C-alpha positions in Angstrom: 65.8 -56.7 44.5 67.4 -55.1 47.8 66.4 -55.6 51.1 65.7 -53.0 53.7 65.6 -53.7 57.6 62.8 -52.1 59.0 66.3 -50.3 61.3 67.3 -49.4 57.9 63.8 -47.6 57.2 62.9 -46.5 60.5 66.3 -44.8 61.2 65.8 -42.9 57.5 61.9 -41.4 58.6 63.5 -40.1 61.5 66.2 -38.2 59.9 64.4 -37.4 57.0 61.5 -36.0 59.2 64.0 -34.3 61.8 65.8 -32.4 58.7 62.7 -31.0 57.4 61.6 -30.0 60.5 65.3 -28.8 61.6 65.3 -26.3 58.4 61.6 -25.2 59.0 62.8 -24.1 62.1 66.1 -22.6 60.9 63.2 -20.5 58.5 61.6 -19.5 60.8 64.6 -17.8 63.3 65.1 -15.2 60.1 68.2 -14.3 60.4 69.7 -16.1 57.7 69.2 -19.8 56.5 71.7 -22.4 54.6 72.3 -21.0 51.5 70.3 -23.9 49.5 66.6 -23.3 51.4 68.1 -19.8 51.3 67.5 -20.2 47.9 64.1 -22.4 47.9 62.8 -19.2 49.9 64.0 -16.8 47.4 62.2 -19.1 44.4 59.5 -18.8 46.7 59.0 -15.0 47.1 59.1 -15.0 43.2 56.8 -17.6 42.0 54.3 -17.3 45.2 55.0 -20.7 45.7 55.6 -22.4 49.1 58.8 -22.5 50.5 58.4 -26.6 50.9 56.6 -27.3 47.7 59.8 -24.2 46.0 61.9 -27.1 47.7 60.4 -30.0 45.8 61.2 -27.6 42.5 64.9 -27.5 43.1 64.6 -31.4 44.2 63.7 -31.9 40.5 65.6 -29.9 38.7 68.5 -32.0 40.8 67.1 -35.6 39.7 66.9 -33.8 35.9 70.8 -32.6 36.2 71.4 -36.6 37.3 69.9 -37.9 34.3 71.9 -36.0 32.0 75.2 -37.3 33.6 74.1 -40.7 33.9 71.9 -40.9 30.8 72.4 -45.0 30.8 73.9 -45.8 34.6 70.0 -43.7 35.7 68.5 -46.3 37.7 65.0 -45.9 39.3 66.5 -45.6 42.9 67.6 -41.9 41.1 64.3 -41.8 40.4 63.3 -42.8 43.8 65.1 -39.2 45.1 62.0 -36.9 43.9 59.9 -38.8 46.2 62.3 -37.9 49.1 62.2 -34.8 48.1 58.7 -34.7 47.8 58.2 -35.7 51.4 60.8 -33.1 52.7 58.8 -30.1 50.7 55.6 -31.4 52.6 57.1 -32.1 56.3 58.2 -28.2 55.8 55.7 -26.4 54.4 54.1 -28.6 58.3 56.1 -26.7 60.4 57.0 -23.8 58.5 53.5 -22.5 58.7 52.4 -24.9 60.8 54.0 -26.0 64.4 56.6 -23.0 64.0 54.5 -20.2 62.5 53.8 -18.3 65.7 56.9 -19.0 67.1 58.5 -15.7 68.6 61.7 -15.6 70.3 62.6 -11.5 70.7 66.7 -11.9 71.8 69.1 -12.2 68.8 71.6 -13.6 70.6 68.9 -16.8 71.5 68.2 -16.9 68.0 71.7 -17.0 67.5 72.3 -20.1 69.1 69.8 -21.3 68.2 70.7 -21.1 64.3 73.9 -22.7 64.9 72.3 -25.8 66.7 69.9 -26.1 63.5 73.5 -26.4 61.7 74.4 -29.0 63.7 71.6 -30.5 63.5 70.4 -30.2 60.0 74.1 -32.0 58.9 73.9 -34.6 61.1 70.3 -35.2 60.0 71.7 -35.0 56.0 74.7 -37.3 57.4 71.8 -40.3 58.9 70.4 -40.0 54.9 73.5 -40.4 53.7 74.9 -43.8 55.9 71.4 -45.0 55.7 71.8 -46.8 52.5 68.3 -46.4 51.8 67.6 -43.6 49.3 69.3 -40.4 49.0 68.2 -36.7 49.3 68.1 -35.7 45.7 70.6 -32.5 46.1 72.6 -35.2 48.3 72.4 -38.2 45.7 73.4 -35.3 42.8 76.5 -34.5 45.4 77.2 -37.9 45.6 76.8 -38.5 42.0 79.2 -35.9 41.2 81.5 -37.0 43.4 82.0 -40.9 42.1 82.5 -39.4 38.7 85.4 -37.8 40.0 84.6 -34.2 40.5 85.6 -33.9 44.3 84.8 -35.1 47.3 81.5 -34.8 48.3 81.7 -32.6 51.0 83.9 -29.9 48.8 81.2 -30.7 46.2 78.0 -29.6 48.6 79.7 -26.9 50.0 80.6 -25.9 46.6 76.4 -25.9 46.1 76.3 -23.6 48.9 78.6 -21.0 46.8 76.1 -21.6 43.7 73.3 -21.5 45.5 74.2 -17.6 47.5 75.0 -15.8 44.1 71.4 -17.5 42.5 70.4 -15.7 45.6 72.0 -12.5 45.0 70.7 -12.9 41.6 67.6 -13.6 42.6 66.9 -10.5 45.1 68.3 -7.8 42.5 66.3 -8.7 39.4 62.6 -9.2 40.8 63.8 -7.1 44.2 62.2 -9.1 46.4 63.6 -9.7 50.1 66.8 -10.8 50.1 66.9 -14.4 52.2 70.9 -13.5 53.2 72.1 -12.6 56.1 75.2 -13.2 58.3 73.9 -17.0 59.5 73.7 -17.8 56.1 77.3 -17.0 55.2 77.8 -19.1 58.2 76.3 -22.4 57.0 77.8 -22.1 53.7 81.7 -21.9 56.2 80.7 -25.0 58.0 78.1 -27.0 56.6 80.5 -29.1 54.4 82.8 -29.2 57.1 80.4 -30.6 59.2 79.1 -33.3 57.1 82.4 -34.7 56.7 83.4 -34.7 60.1 79.5 -36.7 60.6 80.0 -38.8 57.8 82.4 -41.5 59.3 80.5 -41.4 63.2 77.4 -42.3 61.1 78.8 -44.6 59.4 80.0 -46.8 62.4 76.6 -46.2 64.1 75.2 -48.5 61.4 77.3 -50.5 61.4 77.6 -51.2 65.2 74.1 -51.8 65.3 73.3 -53.2 62.3 71.5 -50.8 60.9 71.7 -51.9 57.6 70.7 -55.2 56.4 73.6 -56.9 54.3 
């Protein structure tokens, strides 16, 4: 069994907590959100599930797709990504319905600047998780599997997922007549999130090597 260092576990735990908190914060800004989170919010509106619980359902879908792709190559580590998705969803619920529930920001300019910051932070924390060599987020794990199978670069596949998420949001909105989660922030996130991941990941890889985060 692969061994993990305490630094590695703490590095990962910090990343998943801050990622979930940043996602919840971005949702409360209400000027759009990342397409994947926006899809979760749309599913929440249709199903009545909390947004974090909708995210857990989406995580399960990602793991099932990995199972179909990998078949006999599917490992216990792929199943463990679902546990990470569950934790992520529950932390989102904690911050969205608790910590940030009463947050009021009246200035659009301030909201917009905070939204840009949230995109940068979310991409940064996802890159931390990717380079922690611990357990992937379900979506990123799926994208990594697709990249390993030759479907393209990880950052390109992740950006393609955002495009598909936007299409799904539009379908859900018009079929079920629920509030649309697409706004200017969604388009901005779709354009810059994938490239930001491509920028951050090499930096994070250098960081974990320099400070011996991963146990050899």
